[in-house]
Each structure stands twice: as structure tokens, then as C-alpha cells.
One Martini backbone bead per residue (centre of mass of N, CA, C, O) as a GRO file, in nm:
protein
  298
    1MET     BB    1  13.588   6.688  16.891
    2LYS     BB    2  13.708   6.548  16.650
    3ILE     BB    3  13.678   6.784  16.456
    4VAL     BB    4  13.848   6.985  16.621
    5ARG     BB    5  14.110   6.813  16.605
    6ARG     BB    6  14.131   6.800  16.296
    7VAL     BB    7  14.139   7.097  16.238
    8HIS     BB    8  14.379   7.167  16.406
    9MET     BB    9  14.582   6.970  16.265
   10TYR     BB   10  14.538   7.029  15.944
   11LEU     BB   11  14.604   7.324  15.951
   12GLY     BB   12  14.900   7.290  16.049
   13LEU     BB   13  14.988   7.104  15.802
   14LEU     BB   14  14.910   7.305  15.566
   15LEU     BB   15  15.050   7.591  15.722
   16PHE     BB   16  15.347   7.562  15.833
   17PRO     BB   17  15.507   7.748  15.635
   18TRP     BB   18  15.360   8.017  15.713
   19ILE     BB   19  15.410   8.005  16.015
   20LEU     BB   20  15.721   8.001  15.996
   21LEU     BB   21  15.764   8.260  15.835
   22PHE     BB   22  15.614   8.463  16.025
   23GLY     BB   23  15.783   8.396  16.267
   24ILE     BB   24  16.071   8.439  16.167
   25SER     BB   25  16.032   8.727  16.039
   26GLY     BB   26  15.941   8.863  16.307
   27MET     BB   27  16.208   8.824  16.461
   28LEU     BB   28  16.397   8.977  16.253
   29PHE     BB   29  16.319   9.269  16.326
   30ASN     BB   30  16.461   9.238  16.622
   31HIS     BB   31  16.719   9.089  16.446
   32PRO     BB   32  16.921   9.217  16.203
   33GLU     BB   33  17.189   9.038  16.232
   34ILE     BB   34  17.044   8.812  16.104
   35GLY     BB   35  17.186   8.723  15.804
   36ARG     BB   36  17.419   8.936  15.850
   37ASP     BB   37  17.707   9.146  15.803
   38ILE     BB   38  17.733   9.205  16.146
   39GLU     BB   39  17.911   9.410  16.373
   40ARG     BB   40  17.872   9.447  16.736
   41ARG     BB   41  17.929   9.720  16.977
   42HIS     BB   42  17.964   9.847  17.299
   43VAL     BB   43  17.946  10.195  17.420
   44SER     BB   44  17.994  10.372  17.662
   45GLY     BB   45  17.940  10.690  17.798
   46GLU     BB   46  18.235  10.744  17.892
   47GLN     BB   47  18.362  10.698  17.617
   48ILE     BB   48  18.208  10.900  17.449
   49SER     BB   49  18.293  11.142  17.612
   50THR     BB   50  18.598  11.111  17.576
   51LEU     BB   51  18.593  11.114  17.253
   52THR     BB   52  18.365  11.370  17.209
   53GLY     BB   53  18.188  11.527  17.458
   54PHE     BB   54  17.940  11.387  17.504
   55GLN     BB   55  17.630  11.456  17.680
   56PRO     BB   56  17.381  11.372  17.837
   57TRP     BB   57  17.027  11.399  17.823
   58ASP     BB   58  16.763  11.563  17.992
   59PRO     BB   59  16.427  11.537  17.948
   60ASP     BB   60  16.330  11.740  18.161
   61VAL     BB   61  16.499  11.984  18.075
   62LEU     BB   62  16.400  11.990  17.783
   63ALA     BB   63  16.095  12.018  17.828
   64ARG     BB   64  16.126  12.303  17.972
   65ARG     BB   65  16.242  12.445  17.728
   66VAL     BB   66  16.009  12.404  17.537
   67VAL     BB   67  15.786  12.541  17.706
   68ALA     BB   68  15.930  12.812  17.728
   69GLN     BB   69  15.932  12.869  17.421
   70LEU     BB   70  15.637  12.849  17.373
   71ASN     BB   71  15.551  13.085  17.571
   72ALA     BB   72  15.720  13.313  17.432
   73GLY     BB   73  15.529  13.265  17.141
   74SER     BB   74  15.250  13.249  17.318
   75PRO     BB   75  14.942  13.339  17.443
   76SER     BB   76  14.963  13.088  17.586
   77ARG     BB   77  14.974  12.880  17.891
   78TYR     BB   78  15.222  12.653  17.982
   79THR     BB   79  15.261  12.350  18.170
   80LEU     BB   80  15.432  12.116  18.336
   81ASP     BB   81  15.389  11.777  18.401
   82GLU     BB   82  15.506  11.642  18.702
   83ASP     BB   83  15.400  11.339  18.701
   84THR     BB   84  15.544  11.324  18.420
   85GLY     BB   85  15.818  11.228  18.271
   86GLY     BB   86  16.049  11.252  18.057
   87SER     BB   87  16.124  11.117  17.722
   88PHE     BB   88  16.254  10.904  17.486
   89SER     BB   89  16.199  10.832  17.138
   90GLY     BB   90  16.405  10.668  17.008
   91TRP     BB   91  16.693  10.706  16.775
   92PRO     BB   92  17.005  10.793  16.670
   93ILE     BB   93  17.144  10.775  16.335
   94PHE     BB   94  17.476  10.693  16.221
   95ALA     BB   95  17.662  10.715  15.902
   96ALA     BB   96  17.941  10.540  15.737
   97PRO     BB   97  18.138  10.470  15.480
   98ARG     BB   98  18.294  10.224  15.315
   99GLY     BB   99  18.520  10.122  15.079
  100ASP     BB  100  18.346   9.827  15.019
  101GLY     BB  101  18.026   9.929  15.063
  102GLY     BB  102  17.995   9.966  15.343
  103ARG     BB  103  17.907  10.033  15.699
  104HIS     BB  104  17.884  10.262  15.960
  105VAL     BB  105  17.697  10.226  16.272
  106VAL     BB  106  17.533  10.459  16.504
  107ILE     BB  107  17.362  10.407  16.820
  108LEU     BB  108  17.224  10.658  17.028
  109ARG     BB  109  17.190  10.739  17.373
  110LEU     BB  110  17.071  11.027  17.516
  111ASP     BB  111  17.043  10.962  17.833
  112ASP     BB  112  17.355  10.785  17.864
  113GLY     BB  113  17.558  10.802  17.598
  114SER     BB  114  17.538  10.542  17.472
  115ALA     BB  115  17.654  10.284  17.225
  116SER     BB  116  17.618  10.142  16.900
  117VAL     BB  117  17.870   9.968  16.697
  118ALA     BB  118  17.852   9.903  16.358
  119ASN     BB  119  17.950   9.655  16.103
  120HIS     BB  120  17.870   9.667  15.759
  121GLY     BB  121  17.850   9.480  15.510
  122PRO     BB  122  17.831   9.436  15.199
  123THR     BB  123  17.569   9.462  14.951
  124PRO     BB  124  17.447   9.298  14.712
  125GLU     BB  125  17.442   9.426  14.372
  126ALA     BB  126  17.300   9.515  14.102
  127PRO     BB  127  17.326   9.628  13.816
  128ALA     BB  128  17.283   9.919  13.686
  129ALA     BB  129  17.066  10.081  13.504
  130PRO     BB  130  17.107  10.291  13.234
  131PHE     BB  131  16.784  10.394  13.265
  132ALA     BB  132  16.791  10.501  13.545
  133GLY     BB  133  16.588  10.794  13.589
  134ALA     BB  134  16.448  10.804  13.347
  135ALA     BB  135  16.232  11.010  13.154
  136VAL     BB  136  15.887  10.949  13.051
  137ASP     BB  137  15.660  11.141  12.865
  138LEU     BB  138  15.308  11.055  12.951
  139PRO     BB  139  15.057  11.253  13.006
  140GLU     BB  140  14.805  11.059  12.963
  141HIS     BB  141  14.980  10.846  13.180
  142ARG     BB  142  14.914  10.999  13.439
  143MET     BB  143  14.787  11.085  13.749
  144THR     BB  144  14.711  11.371  13.668
  145ALA     BB  145  14.516  11.287  13.447
  146VAL     BB  146  14.330  11.120  13.617
  147GLN     BB  147  14.257  11.333  13.816
  148GLU     BB  148  14.106  11.515  13.612
  149GLN     BB  149  13.890  11.294  13.535
  150LEU     BB  150  13.796  11.251  13.865
  151LYS     BB  151  13.686  11.531  13.986
  152GLU     BB  152  13.362  11.455  13.928
  153LEU     BB  153  13.282  11.189  14.071
  154LEU     BB  154  13.157  11.258  14.346
  155PRO     BB  155  12.934  11.470  14.267
  156ARG     BB  156  12.799  11.264  14.057
  157MET     BB  157  12.743  11.054  14.315
  158GLY     BB  158  12.653  11.239  14.567
  159ILE     BB  159  12.929  11.329  14.714
  160ASP     BB  160  13.046  11.508  14.982
  161ALA     BB  161  13.312  11.728  14.927
  162LYS     BB  162  13.567  11.964  14.999
  163GLY     BB  163  13.727  11.834  14.749
  164PRO     BB  164  13.908  11.714  14.518
  165LEU     BB  165  14.066  11.476  14.382
  166ARG     BB  166  14.378  11.328  14.474
  167ALA     BB  167  14.680  11.226  14.419
  168HIS     BB  168  14.910  11.053  14.554
  169PRO     BB  169  15.234  11.156  14.626
  170LYS     BB  170  15.358  10.833  14.674
  171VAL     BB  171  15.131  10.664  14.554
  172ALA     BB  172  15.196  10.444  14.273
  173PRO     BB  173  15.190  10.302  13.993
  174GLU     BB  174  15.337  10.032  13.778
  175LEU     BB  175  15.506   9.952  13.496
  176ARG     BB  176  15.556   9.611  13.370
  177PHE     BB  177  15.856   9.499  13.195
  178ARG     BB  178  16.038   9.356  12.925
  179MET     BB  179  16.382   9.409  12.795
  180ARG     BB  180  16.618   9.456  12.533
  181ASP     BB  181  16.935   9.505  12.445
  182ALA     BB  182  17.201   9.523  12.232
  183GLU     BB  183  17.318   9.258  12.406
  184ASP     BB  184  17.059   9.078  12.487
  185ARG     BB  185  16.965   9.182  12.753
  186LEU     BB  186  16.749   9.117  13.028
  187TRP     BB  187  16.492   9.348  13.158
  188ASN     BB  188  16.348   9.463  13.442
  189VAL     BB  189  16.080   9.697  13.416
  190THR     BB  190  15.996  10.026  13.559
  191TYR     BB  191  15.709  10.242  13.543
  192ASN     BB  192  15.621  10.535  13.686
  193LEU     BB  193  15.288  10.685  13.693
  194GLY     BB  194  15.373  10.940  13.856
  195THR     BB  195  15.687  11.039  13.761
  196GLY     BB  196  15.808  10.885  13.477
  197GLN     BB  197  16.010  10.673  13.589
  198LEU     BB  198  16.293  10.461  13.553
  199ASP     BB  199  16.358  10.108  13.621
  200GLY     BB  200  16.597   9.827  13.690
  201ARG     BB  201  16.690   9.482  13.624
  202PRO     BB  202  16.848   9.203  13.575
  203GLU     BB  203  16.779   8.906  13.470
  204GLY     BB  204  16.920   8.688  13.698
  205ALA     BB  205  17.097   8.850  13.869
  206ALA     BB  206  17.315   8.950  14.073
  207GLY     BB  207  17.213   9.088  14.383
  208ARG     BB  208  17.024   8.972  14.559
  209PRO     BB  209  16.871   8.959  14.820
  210ARG     BB  210  16.862   8.846  15.116
  211LEU     BB  211  16.681   8.617  15.273
  212VAL     BB  212  16.590   8.811  15.503
  213GLN     BB  213  16.483   9.042  15.307
  214VAL     BB  214  16.267   8.854  15.180
  215LEU     BB  215  16.111   8.782  15.436
  216GLU     BB  216  16.039   9.071  15.524
  217THR     BB  217  15.885   9.142  15.268
  218LEU     BB  218  15.674   8.923  15.293
  219HIS     BB  219  15.564   9.004  15.569
  220LYS     BB  220  15.477   9.313  15.454
  221THR     BB  221  15.293   9.185  15.250
  222HIS     BB  222  14.986   9.350  15.136
  223HIS     BB  223  14.705   9.320  15.011
  224PHE     BB  224  14.485   9.314  14.740
  225PRO     BB  225  14.547   9.313  14.427
  226VAL     BB  226  14.364   9.422  14.151
  227HIS     BB  227  14.534   9.220  13.936
  228GLY     BB  228  14.636   8.988  14.095
  229GLY     BB  229  14.812   8.718  14.119
  230MET     BB  230  15.046   8.601  14.343
  231ALA     BB  231  14.992   8.824  14.555
  232TRP     BB  232  14.694   8.745  14.604
  233VAL     BB  233  14.759   8.465  14.708
  234TRP     BB  234  14.925   8.561  14.947
  235ALA     BB  235  14.697   8.717  15.085
  236LEU     BB  236  14.517   8.470  15.126
  237PHE     BB  237  14.725   8.315  15.315
  238ALA     BB  238  14.746   8.529  15.525
  239ASP     BB  239  14.445   8.502  15.617
  240ILE     BB  240  14.455   8.191  15.676
  241THR     BB  241  14.666   8.215  15.891
  242GLY     BB  242  14.511   8.404  16.082
  243LEU     BB  243  14.269   8.202  16.113
  244THR     BB  244  14.438   7.973  16.231
  245LEU     BB  245  14.514   8.104  16.496
  246VAL     BB  246  14.233   8.134  16.598
  247VAL     BB  247  14.154   7.839  16.585
  248TRP     BB  248  14.371   7.738  16.774
  249ALA     BB  249  14.287   7.894  17.024
  250LEU     BB  250  13.986   7.790  17.041
  251SER     BB  251  14.042   7.484  17.022
  252GLY     BB  252  14.236   7.467  17.266
  253LEU     BB  253  14.017   7.550  17.468
  254VAL     BB  254  13.824   7.318  17.416
  255MET     BB  255  14.022   7.083  17.475
  256TRP     BB  256  14.088   7.170  17.760
  257TRP     BB  257  13.791   7.148  17.878
  258GLN     BB  258  13.766   6.835  17.833
  259MET     BB  259  13.993   6.829  18.061
  260LYS     BB  260  13.920   6.812  18.380
  261PRO     BB  261  14.205   6.794  18.543
  262THR     BB  262  14.293   7.090  18.387
  263ARG     BB  263  14.112   7.333  18.459
  264VAL     BB  264  14.237   7.487  18.691
  265ILE     BB  265  14.515   7.533  18.578
  266GLY     BB  266  14.418   7.653  18.308
  267ALA     BB  267  14.263   7.896  18.428
  268ALA     BB  268  14.517   8.023  18.553
  269ALA     BB  269  14.666   8.063  18.284
  270VAL     BB  270  14.468   8.230  18.131
  271ALA     BB  271  14.447   8.462  18.337
  272ALA     BB  272  14.749   8.536  18.316
  273ALA     BB  273  14.744   8.589  18.017
  274LEU     BB  274  14.533   8.819  18.013
  275ALA     BB  275  14.683   9.007  18.201
  276LEU     BB  276  14.945   9.034  18.042
  277PHE     BB  277  14.811   9.126  17.778
  278ALA     BB  278  14.686   9.392  17.892
  279VAL     BB  279  14.952   9.523  17.985
  280VAL     BB  280  15.108   9.520  17.718
  281VAL     BB  281  14.909   9.654  17.528
  282SER     BB  282  14.847   9.914  17.669
  283GLY     BB  283  15.129  10.012  17.697
  284THR     BB  284  15.211  10.007  17.391
  285ALA     BB  285  14.978  10.193  17.297
  286GLU     BB  286  15.054  10.433  17.465
  287ASP     BB  287  15.336  10.463  17.330
  288VAL     BB  288  15.245  10.478  17.013
  289LEU     BB  289  15.007  10.709  17.091
  290PHE     BB  290  15.124  10.971  17.218
  291GLY     BB  291  15.116  11.105  16.955
  292ASN     BB  292  15.080  11.171  16.639
  293VAL     BB  293  14.911  10.977  16.418
  294GLU     BB  294  14.982  10.848  16.128
  295LYS     BB  295  14.817  10.833  15.845
  296ASP     BB  296  14.697  10.638  15.620
  297GLY     BB  297  14.700  10.555  15.320
  298PRO     BB  298  14.507  10.449  15.040
   0.00000   0.00000   0.00000
């Protein structure tokens, strides 16, 4: 038990920066107004209707119309399941630019006609690279050339595939380097090996993303890059942080069980936690898996 307590404590001390980062950045996804210049106000459905004439949509009525249209052009016959009502998932977003570089954003609820109207302040931007979007054609160093070279890889390895290997249409590596222009300004340059296009930003220039954007980007950064580097170390600590959470949960249970006076109350708390977890996870999974789930890229 002494070892369990020490592991529990020292893992927390060693990894508390990562725990804080993932915890804070995870909450930021649900509260995008934190750390940003955003003013938001609610507009009722009655106000929206008076100002625009928009009337809320009934999801059940819309579902019936969809099924009717489907039956009109299909040899099969479909009927709407009356046991489950229709509902909207997601929300429409409308944006209009402001004169100072910001934008106005309207998020509308289709079922009751209400809306959230937000005023987004301008985002600091680095000066645009004069070479941004320029195409440099190096055909022997494009993913299409590699695709051609790899097309016989699977058959020669004895792997049965229904078709040849194809380069991913959206995911491509990039070449990174720094270069100086005629005014001796240093540029961080990226060359997309899929499209052959250049982009870049001045080294150390103003206009870096806000702190909240950096935190969110770090939170979403995953996979071990094949070329190593600091991103590989980041992925390693992300794994260790996840493992730490598992150790905390299990060691916490062990330490609780050793305290006999708290076993009954603790057991009730654990049972309630598991029940709540099962309800929330199953309900959320049913919601996000309702339609066709988009397959992850390679």
C-alpha cells in the first residue's frame, strides 16, 4: 500500500502540467468564448420571426416529407417509424464579416427558431507570405509519383487487395524549411508534397494564435510522427498522461478499499458512478453513431 500511495502521489506531481493542460483545454472546446474577444446574446424565436419571417421547422413533418419523396422515386416502400420522433442534430451557422476584420456569427435553432448572435473581434494575423499559394512543380517528389512506385507493393508482398494503393486525397506530408527574402527577413516555409503549393509565415512575427487556440491545438495533436522530434515527445507524454489517469483511478480504488469504515459509502458511490457512466456513455454513443460514421483516414 505504501508503494501504491507513492505511485499515486508522484505521478500526480510529475505530470500535473499535462493534467492541467488537457483538463483546461478540454473544457475550452465547450466554451469557445473563453480567452477570445466574443460577445454573445440570445435572440428568442419570436424576435427572429418578427425580424426575418423565419418559422421553426417541425422535424416530424420534415421527416414525413423526406420519406414521401424517397418513396416517390424508389421501387421500395418505406414507412416512418412512429415510435421515435424526428429531431435535428447540429445547427446552422451563418457569418458576416465586420469592417475591422472581425465577424458576426448567428447560430440558429431550427426547432424553436431562437438564435445566438455573437460578435467576434478580429483575430491577429501574421503578414501573408508573398509566395503563399505559389505552385512549385517537382513531379518526381509528389505523392502521385510515390503512388506509382508503390502500386505493386501489396501484390509483391502476397497481400490480396481489390485495387492498387492510392495516395490519400487530403492527407499529405509537407517539407519544412526556412529561407530569407531580399530584405533579409526569415520565413518559416511549408511545401505541400501532395499539392505542390507553398505557404509560410515570418519567423517570430506578430499575429500568433491566441493562447486558447494554442491549447486546443496541443490538445488535438496526436499520433507518433515517423520523423521523431518534439511532437514525438508530446505524443509520448500524452500516452503517459492517459496511463496516469488509469493508475489514479485504480490506485484510488485500492486505497479506498483499505479504509474499512468507508467501504459501504464508497461502494454506493462507485455503483452510482458506474450507473451514471453507463447511461451517459450509451446515450451519447447512440447519438453520435446514429447515422453513417465517417471513416478515419490512414
